[in-house]
N, C-alpha and C positions, 0 to 999 in steps of 0.2 A: 620929289615925292615918289617917283617910280623906283629910285634906288633905295629909299627908305622902306618901301613895300618889299622889295626883293630881300633885304636884310631881315626884316621882320618875318617874312614867310619862311626863310631858312630856319630861323630860331623856333618859330611856331611848329613847323613840320618835324623838326628834330625833337622837340619836346613831346609831340604826339607819339613819335616812334619810340622814344624812351619809355613813355608811359605804357604803351602797348607791350613793350618788352618786359617791364616789371610786372605788369598784369599777368602775362603768360607765366613768368617765373613764380609768382605768388601761388597761382593755382596748380602749377606743376608740382610745387612743394607740398601743397595741402592735400591734393586728391590722391586717393588710393587707386590701385589698378582697376578694381571693379567700378569705381566712380568715373574713371577715364573712359572705360568701355561704355558706360551709360551716356556720357557726353557725346561720344561718337555715334552711338545708336540713335540718339535724339536728332543729331544732324541728318542722318540718312532718312529719317521720317519725312523730310522735306525734299528728298531727291527723287523726283518723279521719273527721271530717265531710266532708272534701273527696273522699273515695272512697265516701261513702254515697249510694246511688242516690236515697233520699228527699230529701236535701238538694239534690242536683244537679238534681232535678226540681221544686224548690220555686218556680222562676220568679224574675222580676226583683223587686227591692225597689221600693217606691213611688217613691222619688226617681229611681231608674234609669228606671223606666217613664215618668215625667213628662218627664225630659230627652230620652229617645229619641223620645217622641211629638212633642215640640216641635221638635227640631233635626235628627233623622235623616230621610233619605228613606224613602219607603214601601216601596221595594224595593231590591235590590242586594246587594252583598257587604259583609259586616261582619267586621272583623279583631278578634280578642280575644287580645292578648298576655297571658302569665301566666294562662292560662284555667283552671288548676286542674282540678277534675274535670268541668267543663263546665256549670255552672249557667247562666251567661250564654249559652253556645252553644246549649243546649237551648231556652231561652226565645226567643232570637232566631230560631232555626230554626223554631220553632212559629209565629212571626209572619210567616214567609214569606221571610226573608232567607237568602241563601247565606252560610254562615259558615266562617271559618278560625280555628283557635286553635293556640297553641303554648305549651309549658311546659317548664321544666328538670327537673321531677320525673317520671320514667317511670311511677310509679304513677298519677299524676294523668292523664297522657296515656292510659294504658290505660283508666281509668275514663271519661274523656270519649269515647273511641272506642267503648266498650261501652254508652253511654247509649241508652236506649230512644227510638227515633225512628220507630216504626211509624206509618204513615199520613202522614208528612211527606214533602214533595216532594224535599227535599235532605238528605243526611246531612252533618253537619259534617266538615270536613277538619281533622284534629288531628295535629300533628307535634311531635317532641321538639326542643328547642333549648337551647343553653347559656344560663346566666343573662345577662340584660341584652343579648341579641342577637336580631336578627330573622333568621329562616332565609332562606337564599338561594332564589331562584326563585319567590317568591310573586307571584301576579298582582296587578293593581291593585285596590284596594278602595274602596268608596264611603263608608265610615264605620269608626270604630274605638272600642272600649271598652277602656280601659287602667285596670284596677282598682288599688286601694291595695296589694293583695298583690304587685303587680309594682313600682309606683312608690315606695311608702314604704320598701321593703326595699333600694332601690338606694343604695349608698354613693357619694356624690360628685356634685356638680353636673355635672361634665364627663361622667360616665357617663350621667346622666339625659338630658342634652341630646343626647348621641350616639345614645341609643336613640330619642328623639323624632325626630331627623333621619332615622334609618333607617325609622321608621314613615312619616314624610312622603314618603319615596321610594316607598312602595307604596300611597299614598292619592292619589286624583284631586284636582285643585285644587278647593278649596271643601269638601272632605269634612269632616264634623264629627268631633271627638274628644271622647269623654266620659272625663274623667280624674278618678279619686278618689284620696284621700290622707288622711293624718292631719294635723290642724291643732290649734293651741292646746294645747301640752303641759300636762299636769296641774300641773306646777310649773316655771314659767319660771326661777325662781331655781336649782333643782337642775340644770336643763339648762345654764344659764349656768356654774355651777361645774364641771360635768362637762366642758364644752367647754374651759374654761381649763386644767383639769388634763390633759385629753387632748392638747391642743396642746403642752403642756410635755413630756409623755411622748413624743409623736411626734418632737419635735425632738431629744430626748436619745437616742432609739433609731434616728434616721435613717430614720424611716418616710416613704416617698415619698407616702403618702396623707395629705393635710392634713385633720384632723377639722374639721367644720363646725358652726356653731351650729345646733341643732335635732337633731343626732345623738343617739341614745340606744341603749344596749345592755342588754337584760334577757334574756329567753329567746331573743330574736332581735334583729337590728339593725333600727332604725326611724329615719326622719327626719321631723321635724315641720316643716310648711310654714306660711307666711303668704301672703296674697294677692299681695304684691309679688314674692315669690320665684317663685310659680307663674307669674305673668304674664311675668316676665323669662325664665324657662326656656323657656316656650312660644314667646315671641317670637324668642329666639335660635335655636330649632330650626325656625322657619318656620311658626308658628301664630299666629293672632290670637285672644285670649281674648274670648269673647262674654259669659260669665257666670261668677260665682264665688259659691258658696253653702256655708256651713259647717253648716247645720242642715237636716234631721236627720242628715246625713252630709256631710262636707266633699267637695266635688267642683267641677269647673269644666268648662265646655264651650268648646271652641275650634274654629276651622276652619283647614284647611290653606291657606296663601296660594298 
């Protein structure tokens, strides 16, 4: 009986995985970019950590700190798109940088604006902005931190390159960009199946958004990257990639040309 259970369990779990894969592919093919943004926005409504003052005061992760120490200037203005509740803004401000952040979620903007900055020379400037867009009227900045919460959730290579180009427009020549993202999907085979099914559904439903290999849809939209893809998107947007690292967290550092 134990052997029978083991065989049945493999079949059952494999069927569930296939069903989830086809489910993701179906909706990746049906949903337009604005609808995928809405799915992601709804997910973040339930993420309390980004409005938690303790989390937002927890500072930079070790890999962030290492990259910033190596590639960023010691002073100047740092731009943080998709700043969430202000974790990076608070840490960078404490390091002496003048910081600017923007985010599409008004709750996160409020949390970042309310962050404790007593004793610091400069209060972060935080503004609301539509998804995947840079607000107008920003001054030039000396560096940028673009986290996975912004880049991984962006649907479409064209949209990601457009955002990077807008960021390049408010960065001084040579300014470093710390970019983090999701790499190496847990199951490349499932991502491949979902992509093929999504592409078929998109064609049948006349979706003007072409699903890409690496797209996934669970509780939110996400895109998985590899080194060649990151390098190509950065280059097309006007950045030279300086380093690419996947452990302990996937990130790259580039400089504005």
